[in-house]
C-alpha positions in Angstrom: 98.7 -48.4 120.4 100.3 -46.0 122.8 101.0 -46.5 126.5 97.9 -44.5 127.6 95.7 -46.8 125.4 97.3 -49.9 126.8 96.8 -48.7 130.3 93.2 -47.8 129.7 92.5 -51.4 128.5 93.5 -52.8 131.8 91.1 -53.0 134.7 92.2 -50.3 137.2 93.2 -51.4 140.7 91.4 -50.0 143.8 94.5 -47.8 144.5 94.4 -46.4 141.0 90.6 -45.7 141.3 91.2 -43.8 144.6 94.0 -41.7 143.1 92.0 -41.0 139.9 89.0 -39.9 141.9 91.2 -37.6 143.9 92.6 -36.1 140.6 89.0 -35.7 139.3 87.9 -33.8 142.4 90.9 -31.5 142.3 90.5 -30.7 138.6 86.8 -29.9 139.2 87.6 -27.6 142.1 90.4 -25.8 140.2 88.0 -25.3 137.3 85.4 -23.7 139.6 88.1 -21.6 141.2 89.1 -20.2 137.8 85.5 -19.6 136.9 84.8 -17.7 140.2 88.0 -15.7 139.8 87.2 -14.7 136.2 84.0 -13.1 137.4 86.2 -10.7 139.5 88.5 -9.8 136.5 88.0 -8.0 133.2 89.8 -7.8 129.9 92.8 -10.0 129.2 93.0 -11.4 132.7 89.4 -12.7 132.5 90.1 -14.3 129.1 93.2 -16.1 130.5 91.3 -17.4 133.5 88.5 -18.7 131.3 91.1 -20.5 129.2 92.6 -22.1 132.3 89.1 -23.2 133.3 88.7 -24.8 129.9 92.0 -26.7 130.3 90.9 -28.0 133.7 87.6 -29.2 132.2 89.6 -31.1 129.6 91.5 -32.8 132.4 88.2 -33.5 134.2 86.9 -35.3 131.0 90.1 -37.4 130.9 89.6 -38.7 134.4 85.9 -39.2 133.8 86.7 -41.4 130.8 89.3 -43.4 132.8 87.0 -43.9 135.7 83.9 -44.8 133.9 81.2 -45.9 136.4 83.8 -45.5 139.2 83.4 -41.7 138.9 80.1 -42.0 140.8 79.3 -40.9 143.4 81.0 -37.6 142.7 84.3 -37.5 144.7 85.0 -34.8 147.2 88.3 -33.0 147.2 90.6 -33.5 150.2 89.6 -31.5 153.3 92.9 -29.5 153.0 91.9 -28.4 149.5 88.3 -27.5 150.6 89.5 -25.5 153.6 92.1 -23.6 151.5 89.4 -22.8 148.9 87.1 -21.4 151.7 89.8 -19.2 153.1 90.7 -18.0 149.7 87.1 -16.9 148.9 86.8 -15.3 152.4 90.0 -13.2 152.2 89.9 -12.0 148.6 91.4 -12.3 145.2 95.0 -12.4 146.2 94.3 -15.4 148.4 92.5 -17.1 145.5 95.4 -16.6 143.2 97.9 -17.7 145.8 96.0 -20.8 146.6 95.5 -21.6 142.9 99.2 -21.2 142.3 99.9 -23.5 145.2 97.5 -26.1 143.9 99.0 -26.0 140.5 102.5 -26.4 141.9 101.4 -29.3 144.0 99.7 -30.9 141.1 102.8 -30.6 138.9 104.9 -32.3 141.5 102.6 -34.8 143.2 101.9 -36.9 140.1 101.8 -40.6 139.5 102.6 -42.8 136.5 98.9 -42.7 135.4 99.0 -39.0 134.7 99.8 -38.3 131.0 102.9 -36.3 130.2 100.9 -33.6 128.5 98.8 -33.1 131.6 101.8 -32.9 133.8 103.2 -30.2 131.5 99.8 -28.4 131.6 100.1 -28.1 135.4 103.6 -26.7 135.2 102.5 -24.1 132.7 99.3 -23.3 134.7 101.4 -22.6 137.8 103.5 -20.0 135.8 100.3 -18.4 134.4 98.9 -18.0 137.9 102.2 -16.7 139.2 102.2 -14.0 136.6 98.6 -13.1 137.3 99.3 -12.9 141.0 102.4 -10.7 140.6 100.5 -7.5 140.3 98.3 -8.2 143.3 101.4 -9.1 145.3 103.1 -5.9 144.4 100.0 -3.9 145.5 99.8 -5.8 148.7 103.5 -5.9 149.5 103.7 -2.6 151.5 100.5 -3.1 153.6 101.2 -6.8 154.0 104.8 -6.2 155.2 103.5 -3.7 157.8 100.7 -6.0 158.9 102.9 -9.1 159.4 105.8 -7.2 160.9 103.6 -5.3 163.3 101.5 -8.2 164.4 104.5 -10.5 164.7 106.5 -7.9 166.6 103.6 -7.4 169.0 103.2 -11.1 169.6 106.8 -11.9 170.2 107.9 -8.8 172.1 105.0 -8.7 174.5 105.1 -12.5 175.1 108.8 -12.2 175.9 108.1 -9.3 178.2 105.3 -11.0 180.0 107.1 -14.3 180.4 110.3 -12.6 181.6 108.4 -10.7 184.3 106.3 -13.7 185.2 109.3 -15.9 185.5 111.0 -13.4 187.9 108.1 -14.1 190.4 106.1 -10.9 190.0 102.5 -10.8 191.1 99.9 -11.4 188.3 98.5 -7.9 188.4 102.1 -6.5 188.0 102.6 -8.8 185.1 99.4 -7.6 183.5 100.3 -3.9 184.1 103.7 -4.5 182.6 102.1 -6.2 179.6 99.7 -3.3 179.0 102.6 -0.9 179.3 104.6 -2.9 176.8 101.6 -3.0 174.4 101.2 0.8 174.5 104.9 1.6 174.4 105.5 -0.8 171.5 102.5 0.3 169.5 103.4 3.9 169.8 107.0 3.2 169.0 105.9 1.3 165.9 103.5 4.0 164.8 106.2 6.7 165.2 108.7 4.6 163.4 106.4 3.9 160.4 105.4 7.6 160.2 109.0 8.7 160.0 109.9 5.9 157.6 107.1 6.5 155.1 107.5 10.2 155.4 111.2 10.0 154.6 110.6 7.6 151.8 108.0 9.9 150.2 110.5 12.8 150.5 113.1 10.7 148.7 110.7 9.9 145.9 109.6 13.5 145.6 113.2 14.5 145.0 113.1 12.4 141.8 109.9 14.0 140.4 110.7 16.1 137.3 110.8 19.9 137.7 107.2 21.0 136.8 108.7 24.1 135.1 111.4 22.3 133.1 109.2 22.1 130.0 109.1 25.8 129.8 112.8 26.0 128.9 112.4 23.7 125.9 111.0 26.4 123.7 114.1 28.5 124.0 116.6 25.8 123.3 118.8 25.9 120.2 117.5 23.1 118.0 120.9 22.4 116.5 122.8 22.4 119.8 120.8 21.5 122.9 121.0 19.3 125.9 117.4 17.9 125.8 118.8 14.5 124.6 120.9 14.4 127.8 117.7 14.4 129.9 116.5 11.2 128.1 119.9 9.6 128.3 120.0 10.3 132.1 116.6 8.5 132.3 118.0 5.3 130.8 117.7 5.7 127.0 120.6 5.0 124.7 122.3 7.9 122.8 120.5 7.0 119.6 117.1 6.7 121.3 117.7 9.9 123.2 118.5 11.9 120.0 115.5 10.5 118.3 113.3 11.3 121.3 114.6 14.9 121.4 113.9 15.2 117.7 110.3 14.1 118.3 109.9 16.7 121.0 111.1 19.5 118.7 108.9 18.2 115.9 105.9 18.5 118.2 107.1 21.9 119.3 107.1 23.1 115.7 103.6 21.8 115.1 101.6 22.1 118.4 98.0 20.9 118.4 95.3 23.5 118.1 95.0 25.6 121.2 98.3 24.4 122.7 101.3 26.6 123.4 104.7 25.2 122.5 105.6 24.6 126.1 102.3 22.7 126.7 102.9 20.6 123.6 106.1 19.1 125.0 105.2 18.9 128.6 103.9 15.3 128.4 107.1 14.2 126.6 109.2 15.4 129.5 106.9 14.5 132.5 105.7 11.2 131.1 109.0 9.5 131.5 108.8 9.3 135.2 106.4 7.2 137.2 104.1 9.3 139.4 102.5 6.3 141.1 105.4 5.5 143.4 104.0 7.7 146.2 100.6 5.9 146.0 102.3 2.5 146.4 104.3 3.8 149.4 101.1 5.1 151.1 100.6 8.0 153.5 102.6 8.4 156.7 99.4 8.7 158.8 97.9 5.5 157.4 101.1 3.6 157.9 101.3 4.8 161.5 97.7 3.9 162.3 98.0 0.5 160.7 101.3 -0.3 162.5 99.8 0.8 165.8 96.7 -1.4 165.4 98.6 -4.5 164.2 101.2 -4.3 166.9 98.5 -3.7 169.6 96.5 -6.6 168.3 99.5 -8.9 168.5 100.6 -7.6 171.8 97.1 -8.2 173.3 97.2 -12.0 172.9 99.8 -12.7 175.6 97.7 -10.7 178.1 94.5 -12.8 177.6 95.2 -15.3 180.4 96.0 -12.6 182.9 92.9 -10.6 181.9 90.9 -13.8 182.6 92.5 -14.1 186.1 94.9 -17.0 185.5 98.1 -17.1 187.5 101.4 -18.8 187.8 102.6 -21.5 185.4 99.0 -21.9 184.1 98.9 -18.4 182.8 102.4 -18.7 181.3 101.4 -21.9 179.4 98.2 -20.5 178.2 99.9 -17.3 177.0 102.5 -19.3 175.1 99.9 -21.5 173.6 97.7 -18.6 172.4 100.7 -16.8 170.9 102.0 -20.0 169.3 98.7 -20.5 167.5 98.8 -16.9 166.3 102.4 -17.2 165.1 101.5 -20.4 163.2 98.6 -18.5 161.6 100.7 -15.5 160.5 103.5 -17.8 159.2 101.0 -19.9 157.3 99.5 -16.8 155.7 102.9 -15.7 154.5 103.4 -19.1 153.0 100.0 -19.1 151.2 100.5 -15.6 149.8 104.0 -16.5 148.5 102.6 -19.6 146.8 104.7 -21.9 148.9 103.9 -24.6 151.4 102.4 -22.9 154.5 103.6 -25.4 157.1 107.4 -24.7 156.9 106.7 -21.0 157.1 104.4 -21.4 160.0 106.9 -23.5 161.9 109.7 -21.0 161.1 107.6 -18.2 162.6 106.8 -20.3 165.7 110.4 -21.3 166.3 111.7 -17.7 165.9 109.0 -16.3 168.2 109.4 -19.0 170.9 113.2 -18.7 170.7 113.1 -15.0 171.5 110.5 -15.5 174.3 112.3 -18.5 175.7 115.5 -16.6 176.2 113.7 -13.8 178.0 111.9 -16.4 180.2 115.2 -18.0 181.2 116.6 -14.6 182.0 113.6 -13.9 184.1 114.1 -17.1 186.0 117.7 -16.3 186.6 116.9 -12.8 187.7 114.2 -14.0 190.1 116.5 -16.7 191.6 119.4 -14.2 192.1 117.1 -11.7 193.8 115.6 -14.2 196.2 
């Protein structure tokens, strides 16, 4: 009789029943998440997700057997888990994958002695499977997400610092508001111009690495016994042996082109196919980058102005502006944590401390400036 069987023969304590019901609720929610996510995927990814659902169903059956009649009424997952699941379904597939990864990582760590070793191992492996599935989505999102977080966070912090600095110096509320609006427009335009130049320059650098579209035409005139075609492939990362074999394949295709093809056309794919032509699509267009940066910065920079737009003045307006921006910083930091598959709270607090630190310095300088002027 193994340890699990001995444990199952004993009457569980109330604390054990509470933990087991929590495990049961989480296994059920994870199984539903994988089922829902599989409906948004096709091919191999769908098959993998369905296998993960099946594994979670096995875990569910285990806890049902351990709980017996204590499994009723059906337990509800913790509020944190339910809220995270709702956000994931609202914001799309990448959030679902990120939340699933976070749930699996938490499950693999937050275990008790009643969880069998094979189930603990399952959770570790599930976290790695989800990490791999989320990798492609994160790569696709990386550029847009960077611009969104950077733009919004920059707008929040820079305009809060500007508004607090001006307000601390004793300026009238309407002057503070006008200064904040000017900071919003100036910062948003500056961000847009910077992103346009940055993306445009990056695309130009990538374009410089695109193979010459006319290079394939020279292949037909090369001396088969003494040529530099293999050097092209070696320069692209192939070993000397691989490059020689690759060049031989090109010349073999050149000697026997498909029906209707010229010799140059027959080898064009072999030359051009070695370079990725999707890099420009991942970088995006300069205009889209500029517009998104403008909008994200302007949105972030608008939050510190809300109390002044509502007519608040003095210390009340400063406190309300700081509170609104603080909530926004916590949200953006938490989102970064969620999408990276890490605990959201440390990232949220980090974002808050960095933002308030910058704004606090400007506020103190404003107080100092106001005092020295008076």
